[in-house]
A tleap script that builds the chain and sets N, CA, C and O, in Angstrom:
source leaprc.protein.ff14SB
mol = sequence {
  NMET ARG LEU GLY ASP SER VAL ASP ASP TYR
  CYS SER ARG CYS LYS ARG THR THR ASP HIE
  ALA VAL VAL ALA MET ALA GLY GLU GLU VAL
  GLN LYS VAL LEU CYS ARG THR CYS ASN TYR
  GLU HIE LYS TYR ARG HIE ASN LYS THR GLY
  ARG LYS GLU LEU THR LYS GLU GLU ALA PHE
  GLN LYS VAL LEU ALA SER VAL THR GLY GLN
  LEU GLY GLY THR SER PRO GLU ALA PRO LYS
  LYS LYS LYS ARG GLY CGLY
}
set mol.1.N position { 2.304 -22.775 20.322 }
set mol.1.CA position { 3.647 -22.362 19.952 }
set mol.1.C position { 4.368 -21.790 21.167 }
set mol.1.O position { 3.772 -21.156 22.038 }
set mol.2.N position { 5.686 -22.041 21.190 }
set mol.2.CA position { 6.545 -21.483 22.237 }
set mol.2.C position { 7.834 -20.999 21.588 }
set mol.2.O position { 8.130 -21.341 20.443 }
set mol.3.N position { 8.591 -20.207 22.324 }
set mol.3.CA position { 9.890 -19.756 21.831 }
set mol.3.C position { 10.763 -20.971 21.534 }
set mol.3.O position { 10.824 -21.908 22.329 }
set mol.4.N position { 11.435 -20.950 20.391 }
set mol.4.CA position { 12.310 -22.040 19.994 }
set mol.4.C position { 11.632 -23.114 19.174 }
set mol.4.O position { 12.312 -23.947 18.574 }
set mol.5.N position { 10.307 -23.120 19.129 }
set mol.5.CA position { 9.596 -24.118 18.329 }
set mol.5.C position { 9.906 -23.929 16.846 }
set mol.5.O position { 10.270 -22.837 16.410 }
set mol.6.N position { 9.757 -24.997 16.085 }
set mol.6.CA position { 9.973 -24.951 14.644 }
set mol.6.C position { 8.673 -24.616 13.928 }
set mol.6.O position { 7.597 -25.087 14.298 }
set mol.7.N position { 8.799 -23.794 12.900 }
set mol.7.CA position { 7.651 -23.428 12.080 }
set mol.7.C position { 8.148 -23.183 10.658 }
set mol.7.O position { 9.233 -22.635 10.461 }
set mol.8.N position { 7.354 -23.587 9.671 }
set mol.8.CA position { 7.696 -23.284 8.286 }
set mol.8.C position { 7.231 -21.869 7.968 }
set mol.8.O position { 6.122 -21.476 8.329 }
set mol.9.N position { 8.084 -21.109 7.291 }
set mol.9.CA position { 7.736 -19.755 6.886 }
set mol.9.C position { 8.515 -19.408 5.627 }
set mol.9.O position { 9.523 -20.040 5.313 }
set mol.10.N position { 8.035 -18.393 4.907 }
set mol.10.CA position { 8.727 -17.929 3.701 }
set mol.10.C position { 9.878 -17.023 4.111 }
set mol.10.O position { 9.680 -16.049 4.837 }
set mol.11.N position { 11.087 -17.347 3.644 }
set mol.11.CA position { 12.268 -16.532 3.917 }
set mol.11.C position { 12.562 -15.687 2.687 }
set mol.11.O position { 12.788 -16.221 1.601 }
set mol.12.N position { 12.558 -14.360 2.856 }
set mol.12.CA position { 12.796 -13.482 1.709 }
set mol.12.C position { 14.252 -13.504 1.266 }
set mol.12.O position { 14.550 -13.140 0.129 }
set mol.13.N position { 15.155 -13.917 2.126 }
set mol.13.CA position { 16.560 -14.016 1.734 }
set mol.13.C position { 16.796 -15.303 0.934 }
set mol.13.O position { 17.488 -15.279 -0.084 }
set mol.14.N position { 16.231 -16.416 1.385 }
set mol.14.CA position { 16.366 -17.700 0.679 }
set mol.14.C position { 15.423 -17.781 -0.522 }
set mol.14.O position { 15.646 -18.578 -1.432 }
set mol.15.N position { 14.377 -16.966 -0.529 }
set mol.15.CA position { 13.356 -16.948 -1.586 }
set mol.15.C position { 12.593 -18.263 -1.677 }
set mol.15.O position { 12.238 -18.716 -2.765 }
set mol.16.N position { 12.342 -18.879 -0.500 }
set mol.16.CA position { 11.552 -20.106 -0.478 }
set mol.16.C position { 11.089 -20.377 0.947 }
set mol.16.O position { 11.528 -19.718 1.890 }
set mol.17.N position { 10.210 -21.339 1.093 }
set mol.17.CA position { 9.734 -21.743 2.403 }
set mol.17.C position { 10.776 -22.642 3.046 }
set mol.17.O position { 11.194 -23.643 2.463 }
set mol.18.N position { 11.194 -22.274 4.260 }
set mol.18.CA position { 12.205 -23.051 4.971 }
set mol.18.C position { 11.787 -23.226 6.427 }
set mol.18.O position { 10.797 -22.649 6.875 }
set mol.19.N position { 12.550 -24.024 7.151 }
set mol.19.CA position { 12.334 -24.253 8.568 }
set mol.19.C position { 12.826 -23.036 9.348 }
set mol.19.O position { 13.920 -22.536 9.088 }
set mol.20.N position { 12.033 -22.560 10.295 }
set mol.20.CA position { 12.367 -21.395 11.107 }
set mol.20.C position { 12.193 -21.724 12.581 }
set mol.20.O position { 11.453 -22.642 12.937 }
set mol.21.N position { 12.873 -20.975 13.432 }
set mol.21.CA position { 12.699 -21.067 14.878 }
set mol.21.C position { 11.978 -19.808 15.345 }
set mol.21.O position { 12.288 -18.706 14.891 }
set mol.22.N position { 11.017 -19.972 16.253 }
set mol.22.CA position { 10.287 -18.836 16.813 }
set mol.22.C position { 11.213 -18.109 17.790 }
set mol.22.O position { 11.754 -18.727 18.706 }
set mol.23.N position { 11.400 -16.784 17.597 }
set mol.23.CA position { 12.280 -16.014 18.480 }
set mol.23.C position { 11.553 -14.900 19.239 }
set mol.23.O position { 12.110 -14.358 20.194 }
set mol.24.N position { 10.319 -14.542 18.840 }
set mol.24.CA position { 9.567 -13.514 19.559 }
set mol.24.C position { 8.073 -13.794 19.423 }
set mol.24.O position { 7.586 -14.177 18.359 }
set mol.25.N position { 7.359 -13.593 20.531 }
set mol.25.CA position { 5.909 -13.809 20.543 }
set mol.25.C position { 5.232 -12.672 21.293 }
set mol.25.O position { 5.831 -12.045 22.167 }
set mol.26.N position { 3.981 -12.413 20.943 }
set mol.26.CA position { 3.130 -11.474 21.667 }
set mol.26.C position { 1.876 -12.250 22.042 }
set mol.26.O position { 0.995 -12.465 21.209 }
set mol.27.N position { 1.800 -12.664 23.291 }
set mol.27.CA position { 0.701 -13.523 23.716 }
set mol.27.C position { 0.852 -14.888 23.069 }
set mol.27.O position { 1.867 -15.559 23.254 }
set mol.28.N position { -0.151 -15.296 22.314 }
set mol.28.CA position { -0.117 -16.583 21.613 }
set mol.28.C position { 0.342 -16.441 20.163 }
set mol.28.O position { 0.485 -17.446 19.467 }
set mol.29.N position { 0.573 -15.220 19.697 }
set mol.29.CA position { 0.918 -14.955 18.302 }
set mol.29.C position { 2.430 -14.887 18.086 }
set mol.29.O position { 3.143 -14.210 18.828 }
set mol.30.N position { 2.906 -15.590 17.070 }
set mol.30.CA position { 4.322 -15.534 16.690 }
set mol.30.C position { 4.584 -14.193 16.027 }
set mol.30.O position { 3.830 -13.792 15.140 }
set mol.31.N position { 5.635 -13.488 16.434 }
set mol.31.CA position { 5.968 -12.177 15.870 }
set mol.31.C position { 7.213 -12.231 14.988 }
set mol.31.O position { 7.209 -11.690 13.883 }
set mol.32.N position { 8.284 -12.882 15.468 }
set mol.32.CA position { 9.530 -12.959 14.718 }
set mol.32.C position { 10.028 -14.394 14.689 }
set mol.32.O position { 9.826 -15.168 15.625 }
set mol.33.N position { 10.691 -14.725 13.575 }
set mol.33.CA position { 11.261 -16.056 13.396 }
set mol.33.C position { 12.691 -15.935 12.876 }
set mol.33.O position { 13.085 -14.895 12.347 }
set mol.34.N position { 13.451 -16.996 13.030 }
set mol.34.CA position { 14.836 -17.059 12.570 }
set mol.34.C position { 14.956 -18.214 11.589 }
set mol.34.O position { 14.686 -19.363 11.938 }
set mol.35.N position { 15.367 -17.908 10.347 }
set mol.35.CA position { 15.550 -18.943 9.331 }
set mol.35.C position { 16.709 -19.835 9.745 }
set mol.35.O position { 17.800 -19.346 10.040 }
set mol.36.N position { 16.476 -21.140 9.769 }
set mol.36.CA position { 17.523 -22.071 10.171 }
set mol.36.C position { 18.473 -22.397 9.021 }
set mol.36.O position { 19.469 -23.093 9.223 }
set mol.37.N position { 18.181 -21.907 7.829 }
set mol.37.CA position { 19.063 -22.122 6.685 }
set mol.37.C position { 20.092 -21.014 6.568 }
set mol.37.O position { 21.283 -21.282 6.415 }
set mol.38.N position { 19.629 -19.741 6.642 }
set mol.38.CA position { 20.546 -18.611 6.429 }
set mol.38.C position { 20.712 -17.722 7.666 }
set mol.38.O position { 21.441 -16.732 7.617 }
set mol.39.N position { 20.045 -18.064 8.772 }
set mol.39.CA position { 20.097 -17.309 10.026 }
set mol.39.C position { 19.562 -15.889 9.903 }
set mol.39.O position { 20.012 -15.004 10.631 }
set mol.40.N position { 18.623 -15.651 9.012 }
set mol.40.CA position { 18.001 -14.343 8.837 }
set mol.40.C position { 16.786 -14.239 9.757 }
set mol.40.O position { 15.873 -15.061 9.680 }
set mol.41.N position { 16.777 -13.230 10.626 }
set mol.41.CA position { 15.650 -12.998 11.519 }
set mol.41.C position { 14.697 -12.009 10.872 }
set mol.41.O position { 15.110 -10.942 10.419 }
set mol.42.N position { 13.413 -12.369 10.831 }
set mol.42.CA position { 12.422 -11.497 10.203 }
set mol.42.C position { 11.051 -11.694 10.822 }
set mol.42.O position { 10.826 -12.617 11.605 }
set mol.43.N position { 10.140 -10.801 10.451 }
set mol.43.CA position { 8.765 -10.866 10.912 }
set mol.43.C position { 8.122 -12.152 10.390 }
set mol.43.O position { 8.380 -12.568 9.260 }
set mol.44.N position { 7.294 -12.769 11.210 }
set mol.44.CA position { 6.595 -13.986 10.799 }
set mol.44.C position { 5.598 -13.643 9.706 }
set mol.44.O position { 4.742 -12.778 9.897 }
set mol.45.N position { 5.699 -14.312 8.562 }
set mol.45.CA position { 4.892 -13.983 7.386 }
set mol.45.C position { 3.731 -14.948 7.162 }
set mol.45.O position { 3.023 -14.831 6.162 }
set mol.46.N position { 3.530 -15.871 8.047 }
set mol.46.CA position { 2.471 -16.873 7.891 }
set mol.46.C position { 2.629 -17.633 6.572 }
set mol.46.O position { 1.646 -18.038 5.951 }
set mol.47.N position { 3.887 -17.819 6.158 }
set mol.47.CA position { 4.244 -18.565 4.948 }
set mol.47.C position { 3.667 -17.954 3.678 }
set mol.47.O position { 3.328 -18.679 2.743 }
set mol.48.N position { 3.550 -16.622 3.632 }
set mol.48.CA position { 3.067 -15.930 2.433 }
set mol.48.C position { 4.232 -15.204 1.784 }
set mol.48.O position { 5.080 -14.637 2.473 }
set mol.49.N position { 4.272 -15.222 0.465 }
set mol.49.CA position { 5.393 -14.655 -0.266 }
set mol.49.C position { 5.248 -13.168 -0.544 }
set mol.49.O position { 6.247 -12.493 -0.790 }
set mol.50.N position { 4.039 -12.642 -0.511 }
set mol.50.CA position { 3.831 -11.251 -0.865 }
set mol.50.C position { 3.610 -11.074 -2.355 }
set mol.50.O position { 3.276 -9.980 -2.813 }
set mol.51.N position { 3.793 -12.143 -3.112 }
set mol.51.CA position { 3.545 -12.104 -4.547 }
set mol.51.C position { 2.191 -12.739 -4.843 }
set mol.51.O position { 1.752 -13.645 -4.134 }
set mol.52.N position { 1.542 -12.263 -5.884 }
set mol.52.CA position { 0.267 -12.812 -6.291 }
set mol.52.C position { 0.492 -14.207 -6.868 }
set mol.52.O position { 1.374 -14.407 -7.702 }
set mol.53.N position { -0.304 -15.158 -6.422 }
set mol.53.CA position { -0.210 -16.511 -6.949 }
set mol.53.C position { -0.807 -16.553 -8.349 }
set mol.53.O position { -1.818 -15.903 -8.614 }
set mol.54.N position { -0.193 -17.305 -9.234 }
set mol.54.CA position { -0.710 -17.467 -10.585 }
set mol.54.C position { -1.842 -18.486 -10.592 }
set mol.54.O position { -1.818 -19.464 -9.845 }
set mol.55.N position { -2.834 -18.244 -11.447 }
set mol.55.CA position { -3.867 -19.256 -11.643 }
set mol.55.C position { -3.270 -20.367 -12.497 }
set mol.55.O position { -2.196 -20.197 -13.072 }
set mol.56.N position { -3.951 -21.491 -12.583 }
set mol.56.CA position { -3.457 -22.600 -13.398 }
set mol.56.C position { -3.285 -22.176 -14.853 }
set mol.56.O position { -2.302 -22.533 -15.503 }
set mol.57.N position { -4.251 -21.412 -15.354 }
set mol.57.CA position { -4.193 -20.954 -16.746 }
set mol.57.C position { -3.010 -20.005 -16.971 }
set mol.57.O position { -2.306 -20.122 -17.974 }
set mol.58.N position { -2.789 -19.066 -16.042 }
set mol.58.CA position { -1.669 -18.130 -16.166 }
set mol.58.C position { -0.332 -18.871 -16.117 }
set mol.58.O position { 0.583 -18.555 -16.878 }
set mol.59.N position { -0.218 -19.851 -15.226 }
set mol.59.CA position { 1.006 -20.629 -15.126 }
set mol.59.C position { 1.243 -21.418 -16.409 }
set mol.59.O position { 2.371 -21.480 -16.899 }
set mol.60.N position { 0.183 -22.025 -16.958 }
set mol.60.CA position { 0.303 -22.781 -18.199 }
set mol.60.C position { 0.753 -21.872 -19.343 }
set mol.60.O position { 1.648 -22.231 -20.108 }
set mol.61.N position { 0.132 -20.694 -19.460 }
set mol.61.CA position { 0.494 -19.769 -20.530 }
set mol.61.C position { 1.937 -19.282 -20.400 }
set mol.61.O position { 2.624 -19.095 -21.404 }
set mol.62.N position { 2.391 -19.078 -19.171 }
set mol.62.CA position { 3.767 -18.628 -18.942 }
set mol.62.C position { 4.767 -19.698 -19.378 }
set mol.62.O position { 5.768 -19.396 -20.028 }
set mol.63.N position { 4.490 -20.945 -19.017 }
set mol.63.CA position { 5.371 -22.049 -19.412 }
set mol.63.C position { 5.332 -22.242 -20.915 }
set mol.63.O position { 6.374 -22.428 -21.544 }
set mol.64.N position { 4.139 -22.199 -21.500 }
set mol.64.CA position { 3.998 -22.358 -22.946 }
set mol.64.C position { 4.764 -21.278 -23.695 }
set mol.64.O position { 5.434 -21.567 -24.687 }
set mol.65.N position { 4.672 -20.042 -23.230 }
set mol.65.CA position { 5.378 -18.938 -23.871 }
set mol.65.C position { 6.887 -19.121 -23.784 }
set mol.65.O position { 7.606 -18.801 -24.730 }
set mol.66.N position { 7.371 -19.632 -22.659 }
set mol.66.CA position { 8.817 -19.818 -22.522 }
set mol.66.C position { 9.318 -20.954 -23.414 }
set mol.66.O position { 10.457 -20.918 -23.880 }
set mol.67.N position { 8.487 -21.948 -23.649 }
set mol.67.CA position { 8.886 -23.080 -24.486 }
set mol.67.C position { 8.828 -22.717 -25.962 }
set mol.67.O position { 9.713 -23.088 -26.732 }
set mol.68.N position { 7.778 -21.987 -26.358 }
set mol.68.CA position { 7.605 -21.660 -27.777 }
set mol.68.C position { 8.330 -20.383 -28.179 }
set mol.68.O position { 8.441 -20.081 -29.367 }
set mol.69.N position { 8.825 -19.627 -27.196 }
set mol.69.CA position { 9.550 -18.403 -27.505 }
set mol.69.C position { 8.658 -17.207 -27.708 }
set mol.69.O position { 9.125 -16.148 -28.127 }
set mol.70.N position { 7.375 -17.355 -27.420 }
set mol.70.CA position { 6.447 -16.238 -27.565 }
set mol.70.C position { 6.485 -15.384 -26.319 }
set mol.70.O position { 6.659 -15.890 -25.210 }
set mol.71.N position { 6.321 -14.095 -26.502 }
set mol.71.CA position { 6.265 -13.174 -25.379 }
set mol.71.C position { 4.959 -12.414 -25.418 }
set mol.71.O position { 4.610 -11.827 -26.442 }
set mol.72.N position { 4.229 -12.417 -24.307 }
set mol.72.CA position { 3.019 -11.614 -24.188 }
set mol.72.C position { 1.909 -11.998 -25.142 }
set mol.72.O position { 1.090 -11.150 -25.496 }
set mol.73.N position { 1.853 -13.267 -25.576 }
set mol.73.CA position { 0.758 -13.712 -26.410 }
set mol.73.C position { 0.873 -13.273 -27.859 }
set mol.73.O position { -0.126 -13.317 -28.577 }
set mol.74.N position { 2.027 -12.859 -28.318 }
set mol.74.CA position { 2.181 -12.456 -29.716 }
set mol.74.C position { 2.214 -13.698 -30.592 }
set mol.74.O position { 2.581 -14.783 -30.141 }
set mol.75.N position { 1.830 -13.526 -31.840 }
set mol.75.CA position { 1.820 -14.667 -32.753 }
set mol.75.C position { 3.245 -14.995 -33.190 }
set mol.75.O position { 4.081 -14.104 -33.344 }
set mol.76.N position { 3.508 -16.286 -33.387 }
set mol.76.CA position { 4.866 -16.671 -33.778 }
set mol.76.C position { 5.168 -16.233 -35.209 }
set mol.76.O position { 4.293 -16.264 -36.074 }
set mol.77.N position { 6.378 -15.836 -35.442 }
set mol.77.CA position { 6.808 -15.444 -36.779 }
set mol.77.C position { 7.962 -16.337 -37.193 }
set mol.77.O position { 8.777 -16.754 -36.370 }
set mol.78.N position { 8.016 -16.623 -38.488 }
set mol.78.CA position { 9.122 -17.420 -38.996 }
set mol.78.C position { 10.389 -16.579 -38.935 }
set mol.78.O position { 10.350 -15.383 -39.226 }
set mol.79.N position { 11.508 -17.183 -38.564 }
set mol.79.CA position { 12.749 -16.410 -38.525 }
set mol.79.C position { 13.120 -15.928 -39.909 }
set mol.79.O position { 12.965 -16.656 -40.889 }
set mol.80.N position { 13.611 -14.696 -39.996 }
set mol.80.CA position { 14.001 -14.114 -41.276 }
set mol.80.C position { 15.382 -14.584 -41.639 }
set mol.80.O position { 16.279 -14.651 -40.798 }
set mol.81.N position { 15.543 -14.911 -42.918 }
set mol.81.CA position { 16.848 -15.364 -43.405 }
set mol.81.C position { 17.708 -14.161 -43.765 }
set mol.81.O position { 17.231 -13.183 -44.340 }
set mol.82.N position { 18.968 -14.256 -43.418 }
set mol.82.CA position { 19.902 -13.193 -43.771 }
set mol.82.C position { 20.472 -13.468 -45.149 }
set mol.82.O position { 20.786 -14.606 -45.498 }
set mol.83.N position { 20.595 -12.419 -45.910 }
set mol.83.CA position { 21.199 -12.554 -47.230 }
set mol.83.C position { 22.698 -12.551 -47.100 }
set mol.83.O position { 23.270 -11.716 -46.400 }
set mol.84.N position { 23.333 -13.483 -47.770 }
set mol.84.CA position { 24.775 -13.538 -47.734 }
set mol.84.C position { 25.338 -13.053 -49.063 }
set mol.84.O position { 24.688 -13.097 -50.108 }
set mol.85.N position { 26.525 -12.610 -48.973 }
set mol.85.CA position { 27.174 -12.166 -50.188 }
set mol.85.C position { 27.252 -10.667 -50.269 }
set mol.85.O position { 27.036 -9.974 -49.275 }
set mol.86.N position { 27.557 -10.161 -51.436 }
set mol.86.CA position { 27.788 -8.746 -51.504 }
set mol.86.C position { 27.274 -8.084 -52.645 }
set mol.86.O position { 27.431 -6.870 -52.777 }
savepdb mol mol.pdb
quit
């Protein structure tokens, strides 16, 4: 790696992995990068988000819950009918 080289890294401003330019190095190690999408300069994160990755099962359960309307593994309930009239 050299100054100005391109490297993929996680941009906390863009909230995704984008193309970056190397702007600071210490020896052979990249220290700072510049996002080429939003021009945000930040510490080189080695393309890590800082968030815990979901396992396949956790990801499946999260998607299933969003589709079925369940939250936190609760059992589904039939919607209650409102009484009309007076």
